[in-house]
KOLGULO-656568 format. One record per residue (C-alpha): x, y, z; residue number from 1. Coordinates in nm, 4 decimals, padded with zeros to 6 digits, always signed. Layout:
BEGIN
SITE        x        y        z resi
SITE        X        Y        Z  NUM
...
END
This chain:
BEGIN
SITE        x        y        z resi
SITE -03.0903 +17.3982 +30.6909    1
SITE -03.1491 +17.1262 +30.9508    2
SITE -03.1346 +16.7712 +30.8855    3
SITE -03.4506 +16.5909 +30.8078    4
SITE -03.5831 +16.3941 +31.0659    5
SITE -03.5188 +16.0025 +31.0198    6
SITE -03.8281 +15.7987 +31.1620    7
SITE -03.7184 +15.4345 +31.0296    8
SITE -03.6333 +15.1603 +31.2726    9
SITE -03.2733 +15.2394 +31.2919   10
SITE -03.3238 +15.6070 +31.3771   11
SITE -03.0553 +15.7114 +31.6331   12
SITE -03.3178 +15.8468 +31.8661   13
SITE -03.5452 +15.5378 +31.8451   14
SITE -03.2264 +15.3166 +31.9196   15
SITE -03.2121 +15.5223 +32.2639   16
SITE -03.5530 +15.4488 +32.3614   17
SITE -03.4868 +15.0225 +32.3207   18
SITE -03.1222 +15.0467 +32.4807   19
SITE -03.0678 +14.7627 +32.6825   20
SITE -03.1408 +14.8317 +33.0288   21
SITE -03.1173 +14.6719 +33.3507   22
SITE -03.3857 +14.7481 +33.5877   23
SITE -03.3003 +14.5802 +33.9007   24
SITE -03.0952 +14.3371 +34.0738   25
SITE -03.1316 +14.0910 +34.3403   26
SITE -02.8827 +13.8722 +34.5135   27
SITE -02.9758 +13.5389 +34.6759   28
SITE -02.9747 +13.6408 +35.0753   29
SITE -02.7658 +13.2754 +35.1405   30
SITE -02.6106 +13.2382 +34.8113   31
SITE -02.4004 +13.4939 +34.7131   32
SITE -02.2564 +13.3738 +34.3702   33
SITE -02.6375 +13.4041 +34.2294   34
SITE -02.8868 +13.6703 +34.1819   35
SITE -03.2060 +13.8018 +33.9537   36
SITE -03.1863 +14.0303 +33.7101   37
SITE -03.4846 +14.2018 +33.5286   38
SITE -03.3912 +14.3339 +33.2005   39
SITE -03.5094 +14.4448 +32.8409   40
SITE -03.1865 +14.3155 +32.6709   41
SITE -03.4133 +14.0812 +32.4674   42
SITE -03.6351 +14.4206 +32.3841   43
SITE -03.9197 +14.2991 +32.5909   44
SITE -03.8507 +14.3100 +33.0047   45
SITE -03.8031 +13.9645 +33.1131   46
SITE -03.6625 +13.7823 +33.4739   47
SITE -03.2510 +13.6492 +33.3884   48
SITE -03.0571 +13.4039 +33.6313   49
SITE -02.7400 +13.6222 +33.7360   50
SITE -02.4236 +13.3711 +33.7967   51
SITE -02.2642 +13.6696 +33.9911   52
SITE -01.8806 +13.5427 +33.9406   53
SITE -01.9259 +13.5355 +33.5604   54
SITE -02.1656 +13.7961 +33.5365   55
SITE -02.3708 +13.5613 +33.2699   56
SITE -02.7307 +13.6136 +33.2590   57
SITE -02.9819 +13.3117 +33.1581   58
SITE -03.3023 +13.4116 +33.0451   59
SITE -03.5790 +13.2396 +33.2528   60
SITE -03.8928 +13.4074 +33.1250   61
SITE -04.0383 +13.4842 +32.7824   62
SITE -04.3521 +13.6164 +32.7891   63
SITE -04.4956 +13.8225 +32.5531   64
SITE -04.5933 +14.1314 +32.7799   65
SITE -04.2658 +14.0949 +32.9583   66
SITE -04.2066 +14.0361 +33.3326   67
SITE -04.1073 +14.2750 +33.5929   68
SITE -04.1182 +14.1551 +33.9353   69
SITE -03.9705 +13.8122 +34.0548   70
SITE -03.8054 +13.6974 +34.3951   71
SITE -03.5035 +13.4505 +34.4157   72
SITE -03.5245 +13.2202 +34.7000   73
SITE -03.2359 +13.2454 +34.9961   74
SITE -03.0430 +12.9350 +34.8348   75
SITE -03.0599 +13.0720 +34.4974   76
SITE -03.2266 +12.7619 +34.3697   77
SITE -03.5368 +12.8725 +34.2235   78
SITE -03.6945 +13.2093 +34.0932   79
SITE -04.0692 +13.2969 +34.1925   80
SITE -04.2816 +13.5426 +33.9814   81
SITE -04.6600 +13.5622 +33.9524   82
SITE -04.7797 +13.4292 +33.6126   83
SITE -05.0905 +13.6314 +33.4928   84
SITE -05.2410 +13.6366 +33.1589   85
SITE -05.1076 +13.9402 +32.9520   86
SITE -05.0278 +14.1471 +33.2303   87
SITE -05.3482 +14.1636 +33.3968   88
SITE -05.1958 +14.0907 +33.7092   89
SITE -05.4287 +13.8180 +33.8264   90
SITE -05.3027 +13.4699 +33.8152   91
SITE -05.0710 +13.1989 +34.0247   92
SITE -04.7336 +13.2228 +34.1608   93
SITE -04.4759 +12.9800 +33.9756   94
SITE -04.1156 +12.8877 +34.0244   95
SITE -03.8442 +12.8339 +33.7717   96
SITE -03.5297 +12.6519 +33.8401   97
SITE -03.2153 +12.8741 +33.8623   98
SITE -03.0766 +12.6822 +33.5524   99
SITE -03.4123 +12.7555 +33.3515  100
SITE -03.7035 +12.5123 +33.3237  101
SITE -04.0626 +12.4735 +33.2932  102
SITE -04.2653 +12.6948 +33.5701  103
SITE -04.4134 +12.5116 +33.8275  104
SITE -04.7528 +12.6215 +33.9968  105
SITE -04.6746 +12.6812 +34.4026  106
SITE -05.0512 +12.6835 +34.4796  107
SITE -05.2399 +12.4833 +34.2000  108
SITE -05.5608 +12.4096 +34.4397  109
SITE -05.6094 +12.8189 +34.5120  110
SITE -05.8732 +13.0294 +34.2876  111
SITE -05.6805 +13.3031 +34.0728  112
SITE -05.5552 +13.5878 +34.2837  113
SITE -05.4004 +13.9067 +34.2337  114
SITE -05.0967 +13.9731 +34.4457  115
SITE -04.7837 +14.2049 +34.4954  116
SITE -04.6136 +14.0261 +34.7819  117
SITE -04.4279 +13.7559 +34.8173  118
SITE -04.1625 +13.6426 +35.0673  119
SITE -03.9327 +13.3468 +35.2010  120
SITE -03.7833 +13.3179 +35.5385  121
SITE -03.3783 +13.3654 +35.5366  122
SITE -03.3286 +12.9930 +35.6250  123
SITE -03.5661 +12.9016 +35.3357  124
SITE -03.8276 +12.6840 +35.5323  125
SITE -04.1243 +12.8800 +35.5044  126
SITE -04.2833 +13.1355 +35.1926  127
SITE -04.5531 +13.3417 +35.2489  128
SITE -04.7608 +13.5792 +35.0161  129
SITE -05.0622 +13.7972 +35.0095  130
SITE -05.3543 +13.7358 +34.7758  131
SITE -05.6284 +13.9069 +34.6923  132
SITE -05.9437 +13.7333 +34.5833  133
SITE -06.2920 +13.8999 +34.5820  134
SITE -06.2403 +14.1927 +34.7798  135
SITE -06.0591 +14.0078 +35.0422  136
SITE -05.6883 +13.9883 +35.1434  137
SITE -05.5620 +13.6465 +35.2373  138
SITE -05.1979 +13.5837 +35.3578  139
SITE -05.0919 +13.2105 +35.3184  140
SITE -04.7835 +13.0161 +35.3982  141
SITE -04.6323 +12.7133 +35.2614  142
SITE -04.3294 +12.4808 +35.4032  143
SITE -04.0458 +12.4206 +35.1544  144
SITE -03.8423 +12.1214 +35.2198  145
SITE -03.4694 +12.1002 +35.1914  146
SITE -03.4824 +11.9672 +34.8606  147
SITE -03.7487 +12.2026 +34.7474  148
SITE -04.0671 +12.0305 +34.8347  149
SITE -04.3887 +12.2386 +34.8330  150
SITE -04.5725 +12.2294 +35.1084  151
SITE -04.9694 +12.2979 +35.1278  152
SITE -05.0788 +12.6561 +35.1155  153
SITE -05.2286 +12.7456 +35.4977  154
SITE -05.4241 +13.0273 +35.5794  155
SITE -05.2865 +13.2345 +35.8333  156
SITE -05.4702 +13.6058 +35.8031  157
SITE -05.7642 +13.7535 +35.6289  158
SITE -05.8807 +14.0805 +35.6332  159
SITE -06.1534 +14.3023 +35.4159  160
SITE -05.8981 +14.5930 +35.3866  161
SITE -05.5657 +14.5898 +35.2067  162
SITE -05.2857 +14.4392 +35.3653  163
SITE -04.9482 +14.6009 +35.2607  164
SITE -04.6419 +14.2976 +35.2642  165
SITE -04.5582 +13.9834 +35.4480  166
SITE -04.2416 +13.9768 +35.6114  167
SITE -04.0978 +13.6610 +35.7920  168
SITE -03.8586 +13.6103 +36.0385  169
SITE -03.5339 +13.4150 +35.9737  170
SITE -03.6506 +13.0837 +36.0712  171
SITE -04.0465 +13.1859 +35.9968  172
SITE -04.1870 +13.1771 +36.3305  173
SITE -04.3307 +13.5247 +36.3413  174
SITE -04.4965 +13.7204 +36.0022  175
SITE -04.5371 +14.0985 +36.0346  176
SITE -04.7875 +14.2518 +35.7942  177
SITE -04.8820 +14.6260 +35.7311  178
SITE -05.2578 +14.6243 +35.8119  179
SITE -05.5317 +14.8889 +35.7265  180
SITE -05.7842 +14.7509 +35.9482  181
SITE -05.7563 +15.0282 +36.2196  182
SITE -05.7927 +15.3324 +35.9668  183
SITE -05.9903 +15.1928 +35.6999  184
SITE -05.7705 +15.4228 +35.4613  185
SITE -05.4327 +15.3318 +35.3467  186
SITE -05.2509 +15.4185 +35.6778  187
SITE -05.1060 +15.1069 +35.8404  188
SITE -04.9990 +14.9649 +36.1544  189
SITE -04.8045 +14.6668 +36.1976  190
SITE -04.9366 +14.3454 +36.3068  191
SITE -04.7393 +14.0188 +36.4228  192
SITE -04.8905 +13.6946 +36.3997  193
SITE -04.7701 +13.3324 +36.4335  194
SITE -04.7330 +13.1048 +36.1071  195
SITE -04.7907 +12.8194 +36.3182  196
SITE -05.1302 +12.8871 +36.3904  197
SITE -05.2017 +13.2464 +36.2747  198
SITE -05.2521 +13.3718 +36.6236  199
SITE -05.1923 +13.7816 +36.6811  200
SITE -04.9202 +13.8164 +36.8378  201
SITE -04.8774 +14.1735 +36.8928  202
SITE -04.9895 +14.5242 +36.7285  203
SITE -04.7725 +14.8595 +36.6614  204
SITE -04.9928 +15.1578 +36.5930  205
SITE -04.8921 +15.5392 +36.6116  206
SITE -05.2240 +15.6682 +36.5718  207
SITE -05.4731 +15.7729 +36.2996  208
SITE -05.2702 +16.0216 +36.1323  209
SITE -04.9536 +15.7844 +36.0778  210
SITE -04.8636 +15.5470 +35.9179  211
SITE -04.6173 +15.2422 +35.9677  212
SITE -04.4723 +15.0083 +35.6758  213
SITE -04.2434 +14.6774 +35.7563  214
SITE -03.9300 +14.6235 +35.6047  215
SITE -03.6926 +14.3406 +35.6782  216
SITE -03.6136 +14.1196 +35.9474  217
SITE -03.2506 +14.0645 +36.1121  218
SITE -03.1023 +13.7987 +35.9135  219
SITE -02.9852 +13.6273 +36.2049  220
SITE -03.1443 +13.3402 +36.3906  221
SITE -03.3584 +13.4171 +36.6774  222
SITE -03.3310 +13.7780 +36.6341  223
SITE -03.6661 +13.9154 +36.5875  224
SITE -03.5783 +14.2899 +36.5197  225
SITE -03.7686 +14.4406 +36.2395  226
SITE -03.6795 +14.7094 +36.0205  227
SITE -03.9843 +14.9406 +35.9913  228
SITE -04.0511 +15.2935 +35.8680  229
SITE -04.3213 +15.5525 +36.0450  230
SITE -04.4399 +15.8799 +35.9294  231
SITE -04.5317 +16.0211 +36.2491  232
SITE -04.3082 +16.3120 +36.2313  233
SITE -04.4277 +16.4087 +35.9101  234
SITE -04.1892 +16.2365 +35.6977  235
SITE -04.0928 +15.8599 +35.6704  236
SITE -03.8318 +15.7795 +35.9265  237
SITE -03.6617 +15.4215 +36.0234  238
SITE -03.7430 +15.2493 +36.3361  239
SITE -03.6599 +14.8877 +36.4688  240
SITE -03.9079 +14.6960 +36.6458  241
SITE -03.9060 +14.3423 +36.8250  242
SITE -04.2656 +14.1988 +36.8139  243
SITE -04.1407 +13.9190 +37.0401  244
SITE -04.0202 +14.1594 +37.3298  245
SITE -04.2260 +14.4655 +37.2483  246
SITE -03.9153 +14.6791 +37.2135  247
SITE -03.9060 +14.9646 +36.9764  248
SITE -03.5981 +15.2101 +36.8722  249
SITE -03.6646 +15.5120 +36.6636  250
SITE -03.3359 +15.6003 +36.4800  251
SITE -03.2536 +15.9584 +36.5514  252
SITE -03.1442 +16.1254 +36.2033  253
SITE -03.2100 +16.4751 +36.2766  254
SITE -02.9213 +16.6277 +36.0794  255
SITE -03.0790 +16.4775 +35.7682  256
SITE -03.3417 +16.6516 +35.5857  257
SITE -03.6732 +16.4729 +35.3874  258
SITE -03.7485 +16.1114 +35.3926  259
SITE -03.5401 +15.8279 +35.5513  260
SITE -03.6296 +15.4823 +35.4505  261
SITE -03.4574 +15.1687 +35.5837  262
SITE -03.3565 +14.9271 +35.3179  263
SITE -03.1796 +14.6009 +35.5074  264
SITE -02.9357 +14.4696 +35.7496  265
SITE -02.5921 +14.4097 +35.7240  266
SITE -02.5160 +14.0464 +35.7295  267
SITE -02.3963 +14.0784 +36.1075  268
SITE -02.7424 +14.2618 +36.2018  269
SITE -02.5118 +14.5253 +36.3506  270
SITE -02.5711 +14.8136 +36.0703  271
SITE -02.8383 +14.9164 +35.8241  272
SITE -02.8863 +15.0408 +35.4981  273
SITE -03.1263 +15.3271 +35.4391  274
SITE -03.2227 +15.4964 +35.1863  275
SITE -03.2891 +15.9048 +35.2208  276
SITE -03.3939 +16.1570 +34.9717  277
SITE -03.2103 +16.5235 +34.8936  278
SITE -03.4474 +16.8075 +34.7769  279
SITE -03.7242 +16.5107 +34.7112  280
SITE -03.4811 +16.3193 +34.5235  281
SITE -03.4617 +15.9872 +34.6442  282
SITE -03.0830 +15.8825 +34.5717  283
SITE -02.8862 +15.8448 +34.8718  284
SITE -02.8143 +15.5698 +35.1246  285
SITE -02.6892 +15.5762 +35.4652  286
SITE -02.5987 +15.2917 +35.7063  287
SITE -02.6120 +15.2655 +36.0857  288
SITE -02.6093 +15.0155 +36.3159  289
SITE -02.7982 +14.8832 +36.5992  290
SITE -02.9687 +14.6650 +36.8956  291
SITE -02.9708 +15.0216 +37.0757  292
SITE -02.8162 +15.3310 +36.9809  293
SITE -02.5826 +15.5417 +37.2107  294
SITE -02.3615 +15.8154 +37.1776  295
SITE -02.2610 +16.0473 +36.8900  296
SITE -02.2760 +15.9560 +36.4842  297
SITE -01.9741 +15.9476 +36.2995  298
SITE -02.0559 +16.0292 +35.9556  299
SITE -01.8848 +16.0912 +35.5917  300
SITE -02.0385 +16.1851 +35.2851  301
SITE -01.9539 +16.1250 +34.9396  302
SITE -02.0996 +16.3455 +34.6720  303
SITE -02.2469 +16.2101 +34.3425  304
SITE -02.3506 +16.4774 +34.1065  305
SITE -02.6904 +16.3962 +33.9416  306
SITE -02.8028 +16.6503 +33.7077  307
SITE -02.8059 +17.0091 +33.9010  308
SITE -02.8976 +16.8285 +34.2291  309
SITE -02.5869 +16.7033 +34.4329  310
SITE -02.6814 +16.3588 +34.6507  311
SITE -02.5066 +16.2000 +34.8849  312
SITE -02.3519 +15.8700 +35.0298  313
SITE -02.3544 +15.8564 +35.4275  314
SITE -02.2199 +15.6105 +35.6201  315
SITE -02.3160 +15.5735 +35.9780  316
SITE -02.1607 +15.4115 +36.2704  317
SITE -02.3702 +15.4042 +36.5699  318
SITE -02.2257 +15.2795 +36.9224  319
SITE -02.3936 +14.9686 +37.0452  320
SITE -02.4467 +14.8913 +37.3965  321
END
């Protein structure tokens, strides 16, 4: 005769759903001993400062409805997040010190807004955020001083249509965003604007049936190569675009089936980390390199079983010219 189902608080099946989980982590770009962790170890999803050498976690938020998204500054000094009311996704971006403290509103003079994008240049001198207010999308930039001083927000772009992402170059000279102005739907082109004046530099568009999404700029100073994704072949594929020169390199990965999405650069700017799917399961990573690609691609794959589907870790080395 089967055992009676337990429904009390300590029932094993309930404990499984409440098991502490780390949802994601984010190391500081220029401070490898510091990072940001999102975890439900307190019982509700919150942001934690992560001291990598020791593994110590310090809880930074204590929001009743939890906090799922945040950004750690490149120098690891501050954690940024949208402070809304009970998860309604409307509020202001704030920041707290890595050590913890009272949240500081970084846009106190702006009206309430909704936002899902904030970025800080690798050099840590400029912050950009995409804000939605009253049916209008606006991109603001504000300077960041060497001691953490906040500048005055400056609007550098505005559109009635959806704006996806706002990505800054190493020193913040150029901002690239995904614009739906051409398509009128969710398909994007890439617009590059100067942050000093908001002047549009150039645009990258693959036609009305395709969409391009911005990734990350190279981590090197004076290197304006940007990772991006296009679906003009029918599936997402990586490319590298330099909005300063207009040069574009589509990475040829014909031996991989499914979508391939670029994640980030290596610290020296010679390789990239790509996520690709196998049988529709996004669980594998590939790395490649390049300013320009030339010659054969060497690769090895390491199987990592996952349910009945086997995924692969592929590391690619492409020669440079």
